[in-house]
C-alpha positions as CSV (number, residue, x, y, z in Angstrom):
1,M,0.0,0.0,0.1
2,A,1.2,3.5,-0.7
3,W,1.2,4.8,2.9
4,K,3.4,1.8,3.9
5,A,5.8,2.4,1.2
6,A,6.1,6.1,2.1
7,V,7.2,5.3,5.7
8,A,9.0,1.9,5.1
9,A,12.5,3.6,5.6
10,L,11.6,4.7,9.0
11,L,9.3,2.3,10.4
12,I,9.9,-1.2,12.2
13,V,7.0,-3.3,12.1
14,V,5.8,-4.1,15.7
15,A,3.1,-5.8,17.7
16,P,0.1,-3.6,18.5
17,S,1.0,-1.2,21.2
18,P,-0.5,-1.8,24.8
19,A,-1.4,1.8,25.1
20,F,-4.5,1.2,23.0
21,S,-6.2,-0.8,20.3
22,W,-8.9,-0.3,17.9
23,N,-12.4,-1.1,18.8
24,L,-13.4,-3.6,16.1
25,G,-16.1,-5.4,18.0
26,S,-13.7,-6.5,20.7
27,S,-13.3,-6.1,24.5
28,Q,-9.8,-4.6,24.0
29,T,-9.5,-1.2,25.8
30,A,-6.7,1.3,26.7
31,V,-4.5,0.9,29.7
32,P,-6.3,1.7,32.9
33,S,-3.6,3.7,34.4
34,A,-4.2,6.5,31.8
35,S,-7.2,8.6,31.6
36,L,-9.2,8.1,28.3
37,V,-10.6,10.8,25.9
38,S,-13.2,10.2,23.0
39,G,-11.1,9.9,19.8
40,W,-13.8,11.9,18.1
41,D,-17.3,13.1,19.3
42,E,-20.4,12.1,17.3
43,P,-21.0,15.2,15.1
44,S,-24.7,16.5,14.8
45,E,-24.5,18.1,11.3
46,W,-23.6,16.2,8.1
47,H,-23.0,17.1,4.5
48,T,-22.8,15.3,1.2
49,Y,-19.8,15.0,-1.0
50,R,-20.5,14.0,-4.6
51,N,-18.1,13.0,-7.3
52,T,-19.5,12.5,-10.8
53,E,-16.3,11.7,-12.5
54,Y,-15.8,8.3,-10.3
55,G,-19.5,7.9,-9.7
56,F,-20.0,8.0,-5.9
57,R,-21.3,10.0,-3.1
58,I,-20.7,10.0,0.8
59,D,-21.9,12.0,3.8
60,Y,-19.4,13.4,6.0
61,P,-19.6,15.4,9.3
62,S,-19.2,19.2,9.8
63,S,-16.3,18.4,12.0
64,L,-14.4,17.5,8.9
65,H,-13.5,19.2,5.7
66,V,-12.4,18.2,2.2
67,A,-8.7,18.8,1.9
68,S,-7.1,20.7,-0.8
69,D,-5.5,17.7,-2.3
70,P,-6.3,13.9,-1.7
71,D,-3.8,12.0,0.3
72,A,-2.0,9.7,-2.4
73,L,0.0,8.0,0.4
74,A,-3.2,6.8,2.2
75,T,-4.7,4.6,-0.4
76,E,-4.4,3.7,-4.0
77,G,-6.1,6.1,-6.6
78,A,-6.8,8.7,-3.9
79,V,-9.7,10.9,-5.0
80,V,-10.7,12.8,-1.9
81,T,-9.4,13.2,1.7
82,F,-11.4,14.5,4.8
83,I,-9.4,16.2,7.5
84,P,-10.4,17.5,10.9
85,A,-11.5,21.2,10.8
86,G,-9.6,21.8,14.1
87,D,-6.5,20.5,15.9
88,P,-7.0,16.8,16.2
89,S,-4.8,16.4,19.2
90,I,-7.1,18.4,21.4
91,D,-10.2,16.7,22.5
92,G,-13.6,18.0,23.4
93,T,-12.6,19.2,26.9
94,G,-9.5,21.0,25.7
95,A,-7.1,18.4,26.9
96,K,-3.9,17.5,24.9
97,T,-3.9,13.8,23.7
98,N,-1.4,11.6,21.9
99,L,-3.4,11.8,18.6
100,I,-1.2,13.6,16.0
101,R,-3.4,13.5,13.0
102,F,-6.1,11.5,11.3
103,S,-8.0,11.5,7.9
104,V,-10.5,9.7,5.8
105,T,-9.6,9.0,2.2
106,I,-11.7,7.5,-0.6
107,G,-9.6,5.8,-3.4
108,V,-11.0,4.5,-6.6
109,T,-9.1,2.2,-9.0
110,N,-9.7,0.0,-11.9
111,R,-10.6,-3.6,-10.8
112,S,-8.8,-5.5,-13.5
113,A,-5.7,-3.3,-13.2
114,A,-5.8,-3.7,-9.4
115,S,-6.1,-7.5,-9.6
116,S,-3.1,-7.7,-12.1
117,Q,-1.1,-5.6,-10.0
118,G,-1.9,-7.4,-6.7
119,T,-3.2,-4.2,-5.1
120,S,-6.1,-3.8,-2.6
121,C,-9.3,-4.2,-4.6
122,P,-11.4,-7.1,-2.9
123,L,-12.4,-9.7,-5.2
124,A,-14.1,-13.1,-4.4
125,D,-11.1,-14.4,-2.4
126,P,-12.2,-14.0,1.3
127,G,-8.5,-14.5,2.5
128,H,-5.8,-12.0,3.1
129,G,-7.1,-10.7,6.5
130,F,-10.3,-9.3,5.1
131,D,-13.5,-9.5,7.0
132,D,-16.9,-9.5,5.1
133,R,-19.1,-6.7,6.1
134,E,-22.5,-5.3,5.1
135,S,-22.8,-1.6,5.2
136,G,-25.5,0.5,3.7
137,R,-26.4,-0.8,0.1
138,M,-22.8,-2.3,-0.5
139,R,-20.9,-5.3,0.7
140,F,-17.4,-4.5,2.1
141,K,-14.3,-6.1,3.2
142,R,-12.7,-4.6,6.3
143,H,-9.0,-4.6,6.8
144,H,-6.8,-3.2,9.7
145,T,-3.1,-2.7,9.6
146,A,-0.7,-1.2,12.2
147,E,2.9,-0.2,12.0
148,G,5.2,1.7,14.4
149,A,8.5,3.2,15.0
150,V,10.2,4.8,18.2
151,G,7.7,7.5,19.2
152,N,5.2,7.0,16.5
153,R,2.4,4.6,15.4
154,Y,0.5,4.4,12.2
155,E,-2.8,2.5,11.9
156,K,-5.2,2.1,8.9
157,L,-8.7,0.9,8.9
158,S,-10.2,0.3,5.6
159,Y,-13.6,-0.8,4.0
160,L,-13.1,-2.0,0.5
161,S,-15.7,-2.9,-2.2
162,H,-16.1,-3.0,-5.9
163,R,-19.0,-2.0,-8.3
164,G,-18.5,-2.8,-12.0
165,D,-15.0,-2.4,-13.0
166,R,-14.1,0.0,-10.2
167,C,-12.7,-0.7,-6.7
168,Y,-13.4,1.7,-3.8
169,E,-11.6,1.9,-0.7
170,I,-12.6,4.2,2.4
171,A,-9.6,4.4,4.4
172,L,-9.2,5.8,7.9
173,F,-5.5,6.8,8.6
174,V,-4.4,7.6,12.1
175,H,-1.0,8.8,13.3
176,S,-0.5,8.8,17.0
177,G,2.4,9.3,19.6
178,N,3.8,6.8,22.0
179,P,2.3,8.0,25.3
180,G,5.7,7.0,27.0
181,C,7.5,9.7,24.9
182,Y,5.5,12.5,26.6
183,P,6.2,14.1,29.9
184,P,4.3,12.4,32.8
185,G,0.9,13.8,32.9
186,G,1.4,15.7,29.7
187,V,-1.3,14.1,27.5
188,T,-4.3,11.8,27.9
189,I,-4.4,8.6,25.6
190,F,-7.1,9.1,23.0
191,D,-9.6,6.4,22.5
192,P,-10.1,5.5,18.9
193,T,-13.8,4.3,19.4
194,G,-15.2,7.4,18.2
195,M,-13.3,7.5,15.0
196,T,-14.1,4.1,14.3
197,R,-17.7,4.7,14.7
198,L,-17.4,7.9,12.5
199,L,-15.7,5.9,9.7
200,E,-18.5,3.1,9.9
201,T,-21.1,5.8,9.8
202,M,-19.5,7.3,6.6
203,V,-19.2,4.0,5.0
204,C,-23.0,3.4,5.5
205,T,-23.7,6.5,3.5
206,F,-21.5,5.4,0.6
207,E,-23.2,4.9,-2.8
208,T,-22.3,4.4,-6.2
209,A,-24.1,5.6,-9.4
210,G,-23.9,2.2,-10.7
């Protein structure tokens, strides 16, 4: 994947950090010794993004806005990237967290080209660490990856599907800091549950023209 290649020279693949883990329907939580904050609060106002060139629409919250350029490092064929309207490292109470940045990117690639190149378009093969999911009007495969280096952690949660000859990926990319690298009491550990819920809500609104 593009984002992995971009950081490969700096990253060492490691096991998931004990500081926190994604809420993917499991009982995993952050370490009890640290205070928790919501990774992203549930927004009340939503907007609709439409792309006629690639034939899709998706709703996004007012707490995000469309970046000036799509993040080509987040996913293959990046078309649009949504980023926080404010500082993502500050939670709703004004407390500083170890969250550095996050974004949601939609990538669109040609299905036959992706298959021949061995990239991420989900075909009939249920393997390769993908979970089948029903969201909205489409069937998706969900995939989670994580990598880290000293002081940094990079995680990606993707929902992938295809319609006709097009592959669609909706990817949440999160960059956070190792809590142990901050001064004691300097930050609270963010809880990614809110961001996971936000991504899943966006995925449920995703529609294609086909």
